[in-house]
Backbone as XML, in Angstrom:
<?xml version="1.0"?>
<chain id="A" units="angstrom">
  <residue number="1" name="MET">
    <atom name="N" x="34.822" y="84.020" z="33.762"/>
    <atom name="CA" x="34.189" y="82.766" z="33.397"/>
    <atom name="C" x="35.184" y="81.910" z="32.606"/>
  </residue>
  <residue number="2" name="ALA">
    <atom name="N" x="35.318" y="80.667" z="32.968"/>
    <atom name="CA" x="36.261" y="79.768" z="32.305"/>
    <atom name="C" x="35.715" y="79.346" z="30.946"/>
  </residue>
  <residue number="3" name="LYS">
    <atom name="N" x="36.650" y="79.208" z="30.016"/>
    <atom name="CA" x="36.260" y="78.747" z="28.683"/>
    <atom name="C" x="36.026" y="77.243" z="28.706"/>
  </residue>
  <residue number="4" name="LEU">
    <atom name="N" x="35.006" y="76.832" z="28.003"/>
    <atom name="CA" x="34.749" y="75.405" z="27.857"/>
    <atom name="C" x="35.688" y="74.835" z="26.809"/>
  </residue>
  <residue number="5" name="ARG">
    <atom name="N" x="36.279" y="73.723" z="27.132"/>
    <atom name="CA" x="37.156" y="73.070" z="26.160"/>
    <atom name="C" x="36.358" y="72.045" z="25.385"/>
  </residue>
  <residue number="6" name="ARG">
    <atom name="N" x="36.560" y="72.058" z="24.098"/>
    <atom name="CA" x="35.922" y="71.030" z="23.269"/>
    <atom name="C" x="36.701" y="69.739" z="23.410"/>
  </residue>
  <residue number="7" name="PRO">
    <atom name="N" x="35.995" y="68.631" z="23.509"/>
    <atom name="CA" x="36.730" y="67.358" z="23.562"/>
    <atom name="C" x="37.425" y="67.111" z="22.227"/>
  </residue>
  <residue number="8" name="ASN">
    <atom name="N" x="38.555" y="66.449" z="22.311"/>
    <atom name="CA" x="39.265" y="66.091" z="21.081"/>
    <atom name="C" x="38.424" y="65.108" z="20.289"/>
  </residue>
  <residue number="9" name="PRO">
    <atom name="N" x="38.421" y="65.248" z="18.953"/>
    <atom name="CA" x="37.662" y="64.271" z="18.166"/>
    <atom name="C" x="38.263" y="62.883" z="18.349"/>
  </residue>
  <residue number="10" name="PRO">
    <atom name="N" x="37.433" y="61.857" z="18.312"/>
    <atom name="CA" x="37.983" y="60.507" z="18.493"/>
    <atom name="C" x="38.973" y="60.167" z="17.394"/>
  </residue>
  <residue number="11" name="ARG">
    <atom name="N" x="40.060" y="59.531" z="17.777"/>
    <atom name="CA" x="41.093" y="59.144" z="16.814"/>
    <atom name="C" x="40.736" y="57.781" z="16.253"/>
  </residue>
  <residue number="12" name="ILE">
    <atom name="N" x="40.841" y="57.664" z="14.952"/>
    <atom name="CA" x="40.553" y="56.379" z="14.309"/>
    <atom name="C" x="41.647" y="55.391" z="14.697"/>
  </residue>
  <residue number="13" name="ASN">
    <atom name="N" x="41.245" y="54.227" z="15.058"/>
    <atom name="CA" x="42.182" y="53.170" z="15.398"/>
    <atom name="C" x="43.098" y="52.922" z="14.202"/>
  </residue>
  <residue number="14" name="ASP">
    <atom name="N" x="44.397" y="52.885" z="14.469"/>
    <atom name="CA" x="45.370" y="52.695" z="13.381"/>
    <atom name="C" x="45.123" y="51.402" z="12.611"/>
  </residue>
  <residue number="15" name="THR">
    <atom name="N" x="44.728" y="50.348" z="13.319"/>
    <atom name="CA" x="44.460" y="49.083" z="12.639"/>
    <atom name="C" x="43.253" y="49.215" z="11.715"/>
  </residue>
  <residue number="16" name="CYS">
    <atom name="N" x="42.214" y="49.888" z="12.198"/>
    <atom name="CA" x="41.024" y="50.097" z="11.363"/>
    <atom name="C" x="41.375" y="50.922" z="10.128"/>
  </residue>
  <residue number="17" name="GLU">
    <atom name="N" x="42.186" y="51.935" z="10.328"/>
    <atom name="CA" x="42.589" y="52.766" z="9.192"/>
    <atom name="C" x="43.362" y="51.937" z="8.167"/>
  </residue>
  <residue number="18" name="ARG">
    <atom name="N" x="44.237" y="51.080" z="8.653"/>
    <atom name="CA" x="44.993" y="50.203" z="7.749"/>
    <atom name="C" x="44.051" y="49.255" z="7.004"/>
  </residue>
  <residue number="19" name="MET">
    <atom name="N" x="43.045" y="48.740" z="7.694"/>
    <atom name="CA" x="42.091" y="47.829" z="7.071"/>
    <atom name="C" x="41.307" y="48.536" z="5.964"/>
  </residue>
  <residue number="20" name="THR">
    <atom name="N" x="40.923" y="49.788" z="6.192"/>
    <atom name="CA" x="40.177" y="50.494" z="5.149"/>
    <atom name="C" x="41.050" y="50.723" z="3.926"/>
  </residue>
  <residue number="21" name="ASP">
    <atom name="N" x="42.356" y="50.854" z="4.146"/>
    <atom name="CA" x="43.270" y="51.001" z="3.006"/>
    <atom name="C" x="43.379" y="49.713" z="2.192"/>
  </residue>
  <residue number="22" name="LEU">
    <atom name="N" x="43.094" y="48.581" z="2.820"/>
    <atom name="CA" x="43.233" y="47.276" z="2.153"/>
    <atom name="C" x="41.924" y="46.729" z="1.598"/>
  </residue>
  <residue number="23" name="ILE">
    <atom name="N" x="40.836" y="47.408" z="1.853"/>
    <atom name="CA" x="39.517" y="46.844" z="1.565"/>
    <atom name="C" x="39.313" y="46.507" z="0.084"/>
  </residue>
  <residue number="24" name="PHE">
    <atom name="N" x="39.750" y="47.374" z="-0.819"/>
    <atom name="CA" x="39.566" y="47.107" z="-2.249"/>
    <atom name="C" x="40.324" y="45.845" z="-2.649"/>
  </residue>
  <residue number="25" name="ASP">
    <atom name="N" x="41.581" y="45.734" z="-2.203"/>
    <atom name="CA" x="42.373" y="44.551" z="-2.534"/>
    <atom name="C" x="41.776" y="43.291" z="-1.905"/>
  </residue>
  <residue number="26" name="TYR">
    <atom name="N" x="41.177" y="43.430" z="-0.736"/>
    <atom name="CA" x="40.517" y="42.283" z="-0.106"/>
    <atom name="C" x="39.334" y="41.820" z="-0.954"/>
  </residue>
  <residue number="27" name="LEU">
    <atom name="N" x="38.508" y="42.766" z="-1.361"/>
    <atom name="CA" x="37.311" y="42.413" z="-2.126"/>
    <atom name="C" x="37.634" y="41.883" z="-3.520"/>
  </residue>
  <residue number="28" name="THR">
    <atom name="N" x="38.753" y="42.284" z="-4.065"/>
    <atom name="CA" x="39.147" y="41.806" z="-5.392"/>
    <atom name="C" x="40.141" y="40.647" z="-5.304"/>
  </residue>
  <residue number="29" name="ASP">
    <atom name="N" x="40.292" y="40.103" z="-4.097"/>
    <atom name="CA" x="41.158" y="38.941" z="-3.834"/>
    <atom name="C" x="42.591" y="39.178" z="-4.308"/>
  </residue>
  <residue number="30" name="ARG">
    <atom name="N" x="43.117" y="40.357" z="-3.998"/>
    <atom name="CA" x="44.491" y="40.696" z="-4.393"/>
    <atom name="C" x="45.438" y="40.820" z="-3.206"/>
  </residue>
  <residue number="31" name="LEU">
    <atom name="N" x="44.960" y="40.483" z="-2.008"/>
    <atom name="CA" x="45.821" y="40.572" z="-0.830"/>
    <atom name="C" x="46.722" y="39.348" z="-0.729"/>
  </residue>
  <residue number="32" name="ALA">
    <atom name="N" x="47.936" y="39.587" z="-0.260"/>
    <atom name="CA" x="48.827" y="38.467" z="0.047"/>
    <atom name="C" x="48.159" y="37.634" z="1.139"/>
  </residue>
  <residue number="33" name="PRO">
    <atom name="N" x="48.407" y="36.332" z="1.158"/>
    <atom name="CA" x="47.735" y="35.460" z="2.125"/>
    <atom name="C" x="47.856" y="35.932" z="3.581"/>
  </residue>
  <residue number="34" name="HIS">
    <atom name="N" x="49.032" y="36.403" z="3.993"/>
    <atom name="CA" x="49.180" y="36.834" z="5.384"/>
    <atom name="C" x="48.357" y="38.089" z="5.670"/>
  </residue>
  <residue number="35" name="LEU">
    <atom name="N" x="48.228" y="38.993" z="4.694"/>
    <atom name="CA" x="47.402" y="40.187" z="4.879"/>
    <atom name="C" x="45.924" y="39.832" z="4.899"/>
  </residue>
  <residue number="36" name="LYS">
    <atom name="N" x="45.550" y="38.866" z="4.078"/>
    <atom name="CA" x="44.150" y="38.433" z="4.060"/>
    <atom name="C" x="43.773" y="37.837" z="5.419"/>
  </residue>
  <residue number="37" name="ARG">
    <atom name="N" x="44.659" y="37.004" z="5.990"/>
    <atom name="CA" x="44.403" y="36.430" z="7.322"/>
    <atom name="C" x="44.298" y="37.537" z="8.371"/>
  </residue>
  <residue number="38" name="GLU">
    <atom name="N" x="45.208" y="38.502" z="8.301"/>
    <atom name="CA" x="45.193" y="39.620" z="9.253"/>
    <atom name="C" x="43.895" y="40.427" z="9.113"/>
  </residue>
  <residue number="39" name="PHE">
    <atom name="N" x="43.485" y="40.668" z="7.877"/>
    <atom name="CA" x="42.254" y="41.405" z="7.600"/>
    <atom name="C" x="41.060" y="40.668" z="8.195"/>
  </residue>
  <residue number="40" name="GLU">
    <atom name="N" x="40.972" y="39.387" z="7.933"/>
    <atom name="CA" x="39.842" y="38.597" z="8.420"/>
    <atom name="C" x="39.856" y="38.449" z="9.938"/>
  </residue>
  <residue number="41" name="GLN">
    <atom name="N" x="41.031" y="38.370" z="10.541"/>
    <atom name="CA" x="41.125" y="38.345" z="12.004"/>
    <atom name="C" x="40.599" y="39.652" z="12.583"/>
  </residue>
  <residue number="42" name="HIS">
    <atom name="N" x="40.961" y="40.750" z="11.955"/>
    <atom name="CA" x="40.492" y="42.059" z="12.425"/>
    <atom name="C" x="38.969" y="42.139" z="12.318"/>
  </residue>
  <residue number="43" name="LEU">
    <atom name="N" x="38.409" y="41.641" z="11.236"/>
    <atom name="CA" x="36.953" y="41.672" z="11.070"/>
    <atom name="C" x="36.246" y="40.902" z="12.179"/>
  </residue>
  <residue number="44" name="LYS">
    <atom name="N" x="36.844" y="39.811" z="12.653"/>
    <atom name="CA" x="36.233" y="39.022" z="13.730"/>
    <atom name="C" x="36.132" y="39.817" z="15.028"/>
  </residue>
  <residue number="45" name="ALA">
    <atom name="N" x="37.025" y="40.795" z="15.191"/>
    <atom name="CA" x="37.072" y="41.544" z="16.448"/>
    <atom name="C" x="36.535" y="42.962" z="16.338"/>
  </residue>
  <residue number="46" name="CYS">
    <atom name="N" x="36.167" y="43.405" z="15.142"/>
    <atom name="CA" x="35.809" y="44.811" z="14.968"/>
    <atom name="C" x="34.483" y="44.968" z="14.213"/>
  </residue>
  <residue number="47" name="PRO">
    <atom name="N" x="33.390" y="45.135" z="14.932"/>
    <atom name="CA" x="32.096" y="45.290" z="14.262"/>
    <atom name="C" x="32.013" y="46.559" z="13.407"/>
  </residue>
  <residue number="48" name="ASP">
    <atom name="N" x="32.773" y="47.588" z="13.768"/>
    <atom name="CA" x="32.764" y="48.809" z="12.950"/>
    <atom name="C" x="33.335" y="48.541" z="11.556"/>
  </residue>
  <residue number="49" name="CYS">
    <atom name="N" x="34.405" y="47.766" z="11.487"/>
    <atom name="CA" x="34.991" y="47.452" z="10.178"/>
    <atom name="C" x="34.101" y="46.500" z="9.379"/>
  </residue>
  <residue number="50" name="VAL">
    <atom name="N" x="33.390" y="45.617" z="10.066"/>
    <atom name="CA" x="32.429" y="44.742" z="9.379"/>
    <atom name="C" x="31.336" y="45.599" z="8.753"/>
  </residue>
  <residue number="51" name="SER">
    <atom name="N" x="30.835" y="46.580" z="9.496"/>
    <atom name="CA" x="29.814" y="47.488" z="8.958"/>
    <atom name="C" x="30.361" y="48.279" z="7.783"/>
  </residue>
  <residue number="52" name="PHE">
    <atom name="N" x="31.601" y="48.756" z="7.916"/>
    <atom name="CA" x="32.218" y="49.513" z="6.828"/>
    <atom name="C" x="32.349" y="48.643" z="5.584"/>
  </residue>
  <residue number="53" name="LEU">
    <atom name="N" x="32.770" y="47.399" z="5.759"/>
    <atom name="CA" x="32.923" y="46.477" z="4.635"/>
    <atom name="C" x="31.579" y="46.247" z="3.946"/>
  </residue>
  <residue number="54" name="LYS">
    <atom name="N" x="30.525" y="46.039" z="4.717"/>
    <atom name="CA" x="29.190" y="45.834" z="4.132"/>
    <atom name="C" x="28.739" y="47.076" z="3.358"/>
  </residue>
  <residue number="55" name="THR">
    <atom name="N" x="28.976" y="48.241" z="3.949"/>
    <atom name="CA" x="28.597" y="49.496" z="3.286"/>
    <atom name="C" x="29.399" y="49.690" z="2.007"/>
  </residue>
  <residue number="56" name="TYR">
    <atom name="N" x="30.683" y="49.374" z="2.064"/>
    <atom name="CA" x="31.552" y="49.507" z="0.902"/>
    <atom name="C" x="31.066" y="48.600" z="-0.230"/>
  </residue>
  <residue number="57" name="LYS">
    <atom name="N" x="30.764" y="47.347" z="0.116"/>
    <atom name="CA" x="30.257" y="46.401" z="-0.893"/>
    <atom name="C" x="28.965" y="46.913" z="-1.526"/>
  </residue>
  <residue number="58" name="LYS">
    <atom name="N" x="28.058" y="47.393" z="-0.697"/>
    <atom name="CA" x="26.770" y="47.887" z="-1.193"/>
    <atom name="C" x="26.975" y="49.120" z="-2.075"/>
  </residue>
  <residue number="59" name="THR">
    <atom name="N" x="27.893" y="49.987" z="-1.675"/>
    <atom name="CA" x="28.186" y="51.188" z="-2.463"/>
    <atom name="C" x="28.716" y="50.820" z="-3.838"/>
  </residue>
  <residue number="60" name="VAL">
    <atom name="N" x="29.627" y="49.864" z="-3.882"/>
    <atom name="CA" x="30.181" y="49.421" z="-5.168"/>
    <atom name="C" x="29.072" y="48.807" z="-6.026"/>
  </residue>
  <residue number="61" name="GLU">
    <atom name="N" x="28.240" y="47.998" z="-5.404"/>
    <atom name="CA" x="27.129" y="47.358" z="-6.118"/>
    <atom name="C" x="26.178" y="48.407" z="-6.704"/>
  </residue>
  <residue number="62" name="LEU">
    <atom name="N" x="25.783" y="49.359" z="-5.880"/>
    <atom name="CA" x="24.866" y="50.405" z="-6.344"/>
    <atom name="C" x="25.529" y="51.335" z="-7.347"/>
  </residue>
  <residue number="63" name="GLY">
    <atom name="N" x="26.797" y="51.619" z="-7.115"/>
    <atom name="CA" x="27.521" y="52.525" z="-8.010"/>
    <atom name="C" x="27.602" y="52.004" z="-9.431"/>
  </residue>
  <residue number="64" name="GLY">
    <atom name="N" x="27.649" y="50.699" z="-9.566"/>
    <atom name="CA" x="27.716" y="50.112" z="-10.899"/>
    <atom name="C" x="26.425" y="50.246" z="-11.687"/>
  </residue>
  <residue number="65" name="SER">
    <atom name="N" x="25.336" y="50.521" z="-10.995"/>
    <atom name="CA" x="24.049" y="50.613" z="-11.677"/>
    <atom name="C" x="23.606" y="52.050" z="-11.950"/>
  </residue>
  <residue number="66" name="VAL">
    <atom name="N" x="24.432" y="53.026" z="-11.573"/>
    <atom name="CA" x="24.074" y="54.435" z="-11.741"/>
    <atom name="C" x="24.866" y="55.037" z="-12.892"/>
  </residue>
  <residue number="67" name="LYS">
    <atom name="N" x="24.189" y="55.799" z="-13.724"/>
    <atom name="CA" x="24.855" y="56.499" z="-14.822"/>
    <atom name="C" x="25.421" y="57.812" z="-14.299"/>
  </residue>
  <residue number="68" name="ALA">
    <atom name="N" x="26.518" y="58.271" z="-14.900"/>
    <atom name="CA" x="27.212" y="59.470" z="-14.426"/>
    <atom name="C" x="26.281" y="60.676" z="-14.320"/>
  </residue>
  <residue number="69" name="GLY">
    <atom name="N" x="25.400" y="60.861" z="-15.241"/>
    <atom name="CA" x="24.498" y="62.004" z="-15.224"/>
    <atom name="C" x="23.464" y="61.953" z="-14.116"/>
  </residue>
  <residue number="70" name="GLU">
    <atom name="N" x="23.272" y="60.775" z="-13.522"/>
    <atom name="CA" x="22.286" y="60.616" z="-12.456"/>
    <atom name="C" x="22.859" y="60.910" z="-11.062"/>
  </residue>
  <residue number="71" name="VAL">
    <atom name="N" x="24.177" y="61.056" z="-10.949"/>
    <atom name="CA" x="24.817" y="61.277" z="-9.656"/>
    <atom name="C" x="24.679" y="62.747" z="-9.264"/>
  </residue>
  <residue number="72" name="PRO">
    <atom name="N" x="24.085" y="63.026" z="-8.101"/>
    <atom name="CA" x="23.959" y="64.416" z="-7.665"/>
    <atom name="C" x="25.330" y="65.069" z="-7.494"/>
  </residue>
  <residue number="73" name="VAL">
    <atom name="N" x="25.403" y="66.356" z="-7.742"/>
    <atom name="CA" x="26.666" y="67.091" z="-7.673"/>
    <atom name="C" x="27.318" y="66.922" z="-6.301"/>
  </residue>
  <residue number="74" name="GLU">
    <atom name="N" x="26.526" y="66.998" z="-5.240"/>
    <atom name="CA" x="27.081" y="66.872" z="-3.885"/>
    <atom name="C" x="27.746" y="65.516" z="-3.677"/>
  </residue>
  <residue number="75" name="VAL">
    <atom name="N" x="27.122" y="64.472" z="-4.169"/>
    <atom name="CA" x="27.691" y="63.127" z="-4.037"/>
    <atom name="C" x="28.984" y="63.033" z="-4.840"/>
  </residue>
  <residue number="76" name="ARG">
    <atom name="N" x="28.961" y="63.541" z="-6.060"/>
    <atom name="CA" x="30.156" y="63.534" z="-6.907"/>
    <atom name="C" x="31.297" y="64.281" z="-6.226"/>
  </residue>
  <residue number="77" name="THR">
    <atom name="N" x="31.001" y="65.439" z="-5.644"/>
    <atom name="CA" x="32.008" y="66.245" z="-4.958"/>
    <atom name="C" x="32.589" y="65.487" z="-3.765"/>
  </residue>
  <residue number="78" name="ASN">
    <atom name="N" x="31.723" y="64.853" z="-2.995"/>
    <atom name="CA" x="32.195" y="64.096" z="-1.824"/>
    <atom name="C" x="33.051" y="62.903" z="-2.226"/>
  </residue>
  <residue number="79" name="VAL">
    <atom name="N" x="32.661" y="62.205" z="-3.258"/>
    <atom name="CA" x="33.439" y="61.052" z="-3.717"/>
    <atom name="C" x="34.804" y="61.505" z="-4.228"/>
  </residue>
  <residue number="80" name="LEU">
    <atom name="N" x="34.833" y="62.561" z="-5.011"/>
    <atom name="CA" x="36.112" y="63.072" z="-5.515"/>
    <atom name="C" x="37.017" y="63.524" z="-4.375"/>
  </residue>
  <residue number="81" name="ALA">
    <atom name="N" x="36.453" y="64.170" z="-3.374"/>
    <atom name="CA" x="37.253" y="64.604" z="-2.224"/>
    <atom name="C" x="37.838" y="63.390" z="-1.497"/>
  </residue>
  <residue number="82" name="PHE">
    <atom name="N" x="37.037" y="62.345" z="-1.340"/>
    <atom name="CA" x="37.502" y="61.123" z="-0.684"/>
    <atom name="C" x="38.642" y="60.487" z="-1.484"/>
  </residue>
  <residue number="83" name="VAL">
    <atom name="N" x="38.470" y="60.377" z="-2.778"/>
    <atom name="CA" x="39.498" y="59.765" z="-3.621"/>
    <atom name="C" x="40.776" y="60.604" z="-3.594"/>
  </residue>
  <residue number="84" name="ARG">
    <atom name="N" x="40.637" y="61.913" z="-3.670"/>
    <atom name="CA" x="41.823" y="62.789" z="-3.613"/>
    <atom name="C" x="42.561" y="62.622" z="-2.289"/>
  </residue>
  <residue number="85" name="GLN">
    <atom name="N" x="41.815" y="62.489" z="-1.195"/>
    <atom name="CA" x="42.425" y="62.294" z="0.122"/>
    <atom name="C" x="43.213" y="60.987" z="0.145"/>
  </residue>
  <residue number="86" name="LYS">
    <atom name="N" x="42.629" y="59.933" z="-0.396"/>
    <atom name="CA" x="43.320" y="58.637" z="-0.432"/>
    <atom name="C" x="44.582" y="58.714" z="-1.289"/>
  </residue>
  <residue number="87" name="ILE">
    <atom name="N" x="44.483" y="59.358" z="-2.438"/>
    <atom name="CA" x="45.648" y="59.505" z="-3.313"/>
    <atom name="C" x="46.739" y="60.283" z="-2.602"/>
  </residue>
  <residue number="88" name="HIS">
    <atom name="N" x="46.347" y="61.345" z="-1.888"/>
    <atom name="CA" x="47.319" y="62.155" z="-1.150"/>
    <atom name="C" x="48.024" y="61.306" z="-0.091"/>
  </residue>
  <residue number="89" name="ARG">
    <atom name="N" x="47.250" y="60.507" z="0.651"/>
    <atom name="CA" x="47.848" y="59.652" z="1.691"/>
    <atom name="C" x="48.826" y="58.654" z="1.088"/>
  </residue>
  <residue number="90" name="ILE">
    <atom name="N" x="48.475" y="58.096" z="-0.041"/>
    <atom name="CA" x="49.369" y="57.134" z="-0.704"/>
    <atom name="C" x="50.646" y="57.840" z="-1.163"/>
  </residue>
  <residue number="91" name="ALA">
    <atom name="N" x="50.496" y="59.026" z="-1.737"/>
    <atom name="CA" x="51.658" y="59.781" z="-2.205"/>
    <atom name="C" x="52.587" y="60.127" z="-1.048"/>
  </residue>
  <residue number="92" name="VAL">
    <atom name="N" x="52.038" y="60.576" z="0.062"/>
    <atom name="CA" x="52.859" y="60.908" z="1.233"/>
    <atom name="C" x="53.598" y="59.665" z="1.712"/>
  </residue>
  <residue number="93" name="PHE">
    <atom name="N" x="52.907" y="58.545" z="1.753"/>
    <atom name="CA" x="53.527" y="57.289" z="2.178"/>
    <atom name="C" x="54.674" y="56.906" z="1.241"/>
  </residue>
  <residue number="94" name="LEU">
    <atom name="N" x="54.424" y="56.989" z="-0.064"/>
    <atom name="CA" x="55.465" y="56.626" z="-1.029"/>
    <atom name="C" x="56.668" y="57.557" z="-0.939"/>
  </residue>
  <residue number="95" name="PHE">
    <atom name="N" x="56.423" y="58.855" z="-0.800"/>
    <atom name="CA" x="57.528" y="59.801" z="-0.672"/>
    <atom name="C" x="58.332" y="59.539" z="0.598"/>
  </residue>
  <residue number="96" name="SER">
    <atom name="N" x="57.653" y="59.147" z="1.690"/>
    <atom name="CA" x="58.396" y="58.838" z="2.917"/>
    <atom name="C" x="59.251" y="57.606" z="2.720"/>
  </residue>
  <residue number="97" name="LEU">
    <atom name="N" x="58.750" y="56.616" z="1.985"/>
    <atom name="CA" x="59.558" y="55.423" z="1.699"/>
    <atom name="C" x="60.783" y="55.783" z="0.853"/>
  </residue>
  <residue number="98" name="ILE">
    <atom name="N" x="60.578" y="56.631" z="-0.139"/>
    <atom name="CA" x="61.687" y="57.054" z="-0.998"/>
    <atom name="C" x="62.719" y="57.818" z="-0.185"/>
  </residue>
  <residue number="99" name="ALA">
    <atom name="N" x="62.268" y="58.698" z="0.702"/>
    <atom name="CA" x="63.184" y="59.477" z="1.538"/>
    <atom name="C" x="63.976" y="58.565" z="2.471"/>
  </residue>
  <residue number="100" name="GLN">
    <atom name="N" x="63.314" y="57.559" z="3.030"/>
    <atom name="CA" x="64.008" y="56.624" z="3.917"/>
    <atom name="C" x="65.057" y="55.823" z="3.148"/>
  </residue>
  <residue number="101" name="ALA">
    <atom name="N" x="64.707" y="55.416" z="1.948"/>
    <atom name="CA" x="65.636" y="54.627" z="1.143"/>
    <atom name="C" x="66.834" y="55.456" z="0.704"/>
  </residue>
  <residue number="102" name="ALA">
    <atom name="N" x="66.625" y="56.760" z="0.495"/>
    <atom name="CA" x="67.707" y="57.630" z="0.042"/>
    <atom name="C" x="68.671" y="57.987" z="1.166"/>
  </residue>
  <residue number="103" name="SER">
    <atom name="N" x="68.203" y="57.890" z="2.420"/>
    <atom name="CA" x="69.095" y="58.288" z="3.525"/>
    <atom name="C" x="69.864" y="57.144" z="4.110"/>
  </residue>
</chain>
């Protein structure tokens, strides 16, 4: 009997991934003008990123009204894991830039 192959998980679009990395700076109006235009152009063509942006805004809004003791442990764990992942990605990116500059 042949083994069933699992389909590969869908790969996140590189542009969408880049947009999620810029979302905080976009919302706090810290993007360079050309990046802001690129971000907004992407939003016009990507309903998934528009949904993500709306969810992100709502999360920030709700997060500001919750006290630390009210956050369930599971939510706290998931948020910390997400933040650690982002920090790791930034660190890897910075180290690659340093390595390129050194060579």
